[in-house]
C-alpha positions, 0 to 999 in steps of 0.5 A: 565827578568820578569815572567808574574804576578810575579815580578811587584808590584803596590802601590797606595797612596792618602790622607786618614786619616786612611792610615797605615802610621800613618801620618793622611794624604797622604799615601799608601791605596792599594797594590798588596803586603803586606801593611807593605811593602807598608809602608816601600816603602812609607817611602823610596820614599815619595818625589817621591810619593808626591813631594813638591809644588802644585800637578800636573799630572806628571811621575817620574822614580828613583832607591831607595837605596834598589836597587829597581826601581820605576815608579810613575805617579801622577794624580790630581783630585778634591774632593767633596770640589773642592780641589786638591787630589793627587793619586800616582801609583807606579810600583816596580821591581828589578833593571834593569827590567825597563828603561827610555824608558818604563817609558816615553812610558806609557801613562795615559791609558796604566797604569794597572789601567788607569782612575780607579786609582782615584776610588781605596779605602783604603785596596783594594787588587790590582793585580800584573802587567804583565811585558810583558803587560807593555813592549808592551804598553811602546814600542807602546807609545814610538813609538808615542812619537818619532814622536812628539819629532822629530818635528822642535819645539824641535830641539833647546832644543835637540841640547842645552842639547845634546851639554851640556852633551857631554861637561860635561857628569856628570852634572844633567840637569834642564829644564823648561816647556817653553823649553819642551813645551806641550810634556815633555815626548817626549823631554826626550825620544829624549834625552834618544835615543840620549845619552844613547849609548854615556853616561854611567849613567842611565836616571832617570827623573821627568817630573814636579818638583817644586824645584831642588834636588840631585835626578833625572838626568833630571827634568822639573820645572815650572819656575826657583827657586828664586835667591839664592836657591841651585842648587845642581850642576845642569845645568840650561839650558838657562843661562849657557855659550854655549859649543865650536863650535865643540861640537855644530856642532857635537850635531847638526849633531847627532840631525839632523840625529835623526830627519830625520831618527828616531831611525834607524838613530842612528844605526851607533853608535853601531859600537863602544862598547867603547863610555861609557869609552871614555874621553869627548874630545875623544868621541866628536872627534870619534862622529864627525868622525862617523857622517861625514863618515855616513853623505851621508848614509841612514839607512837601512829599517826594513824588512816587516814581512811575506816576503817569504823565498828565496826572500829577507829575512824571519826573522831578521838577514837574508840577500838577496839570491844568487848573480846571482838571480838579484834584484828579489832575493836579492834586488841587490848589492846596496840594499845588501850593504845598508842593510849590512853596519849599521848592522856590529856594533851589540853587541858582547855579553858576551865575554869581550875580543872581540873588537868591529869592527871599524865603518863607511867605515873603517870596510872593510879595518880594516878586511883585516889589521887584517888578515881576509881571503879575500872574493872569488867569489865562496863563499869559503871564510868567509861569506861575507853576514854576516849581522844582521838587526835591526828590529821592533817588527812586524818582530820579531814575525815572527822570534820567531814563528816557521815555519811549519818545525820547529813545526815538530821538536818540542819535542813530546807532546809540543802542543803549540809553545813557541811564544806568540800569539800577536806580541811581542816587540823585546826588551820590557823594556830590550832594549840594551840601557837600559841594558847599564844602569845596573851595572855589578852586575845587568847584571851578575844577569840577565845573570845568570837567563837566563843560569840557565833557559836554563840549567834546560831545558836540565836537564828536565827528564819528558815531562811536565817539558820540556813543561813548561820550553820551554813555559817559554823560548818562553815568555822570549826570545823576551825580551832578550838583545843581551848579554842575547841571547848570554848567552842562546845560549852558554849555550845551546851549552855547554849542547850539545843541549840535544845531549847525550854523545857518550862515556861511560855509566852512570846510570842517566836517559837521558834528555827528551830534548835529541831527539829534537836537531833541535828544540832547535837549532832554538829556542836558537842558530840560531838567535845568530850565527851572533855574536861572542860568539855563533859563537865561541861556535858553531864552537868549538862544531862542530869541536869536533863532526866532528872528525869522521864525523857527526852523526844524528841528528846533521848531518841534522841540519848542512846540513840544516844550510848550505843549508839556508846559501847558499840561503841567509836565514841564517846569520853566523858571519864571525868568524865562518868560520875563527875559523872552516873553511867552506870547512872542514865542507862541506867535513865532510858532504860529507862523509858517516857517520860512527857514524850513527851506533854507539850505546851508551856505545860503542867506535866508530869504528877506521878508517882502522879497520874492524868491526869484528876485534873489538869484541862485546865491541870494541877494548880496547887493540891494538893501532891504526895503519895506514889503509892498502892499497887495492890491485888493482887486489883484489877480490870484496868487500866481498872476499876482506873484509874476506882477510883483516880480515885474514891479520889483525889477522896474523899481530896482532899475529906477533905483539904479538910475537914481544912484547913477544920476547922483554919482554923475552929479557929484562928479560934475560938481567936483570937476567944476570946483577944480576948474574954479580953483585952477583959474583962481590960482592962475589969476593970482 
């Protein structure tokens, strides 16, 4: 994830005889980094910055051989002699930071320099670009483009390209301006939305080229090149044979659902995690089955921000309230089913061994075949309301912003909550479809940065350091993918959310985050509990801590968590209850916590032993034994406790005597055996 004003550089290229590239013409004139780096970038990305043919306004997105990604906009203005003068502005970032959605969503006025790009002069120093500024503007622009791309004018070209790429996923596509009309970015964004969940390769593109090349996955041409020109294996739409009728039917169903419901209509594709690894024929068949099952279903609607707690939901991933409250509380059984169905296919995050749940109506049957505990009316079974709702950027801000209760649990001295002041994007330029374009190394690098940041939080030794790191996480968390959020939650759980270890003494200074477990639970773990990696890790953590019932502050966190879950305000993955069991936790919470009196460096009191029998440092000698049954006719608690202490001391002395007698018996037997051997050797 990008840090603001840190990782996104920009370069402006134009015609200037004195530019440092020494080509007496077009070259870099201004940059936010060193001019030497700008010249190197220009030498590597010259065809992107200055395409062949007559110049025109366009946008391109490509990855360089060095691994960096480039978003380029080309702006043409007239100079004093009425000649076309091309200005190219490039944004540069490491691999995986951009995406096709961001590149297409940035309109002319959304770019950092806006219309002022044509006034940039040679050797002018530019500022680095705030990545979150780009994310916000790119998402807003993409939402506007989707409304344009869903018009009936683009139905034909979307169906044609979708059908062709479903049949031949590895082909690169060439389109013409007559096919995409006046909105090429809207058409390309529609293709990105439709095919990113299904096809593996990243979507690099150019909205206007004068000739075909091996670069870009999709390009738009003014007109087809003359006959005999190389096509570089590209698929020229309009002149090839139509795919089979089955592929055309599947493509029509997919595009029709997208144009009717928008991006929410494609949530059903998230029910499977293996689209990218399928053979084309298998992918088409699976897609046909999924669309056929969902043909009569409408996608869920994103919950509005600011919904009161305890009515419908108060943050993403929260379903309705109690079952007996009727429609006024949870929206009714019909609404709850509509909200739950499309959310069961959420990403499972980091664990590669976890298989995605089946899509469509077969999910419930598959869960019973796998041996999952059946839902019961009293709620003791697995969490049947587990659902994770896909939300827009508006409701994500309410999830990221801590409530008044959360602010009360913030680390002391943390003056500002980590949530940004403006409504953030839920995905930014790291939307999950964009994350799927990354290579394995890029994804591992992003996850490694997230886990390192979380580890630094729980290793902070001073309050100012903790303040800075928490603010950093608050800025970054809304742009994390599900996989990165899972990594952050699992890492926080492995760090015990700052909870100090109960056993042993160490000479190290205690972490500054150790007293703020409820706050870090809400910040890092709470919203990830609807997915398997965090659910497994949290269940294992609670199972370990529940050995002798819970201690504070973990006890309060778990009690609040289950209270919110009972009210329908917290979603837990059903694997959480399968791995740990809801009833076992509730039984543990109902007991009086014996560990609340525990002090660091002291062993916990062993059940069944009176406190006085352990001494100051705890009992390190005697093995545990079963608790004694209390006498039915015994005296009150105080007298009974003293009698138990005397009885315990007597029993301990008897056990000591038996042990000494056994040792003496063994020594006597050994001595007798030795004497017998000596006598036997003497006789020989």
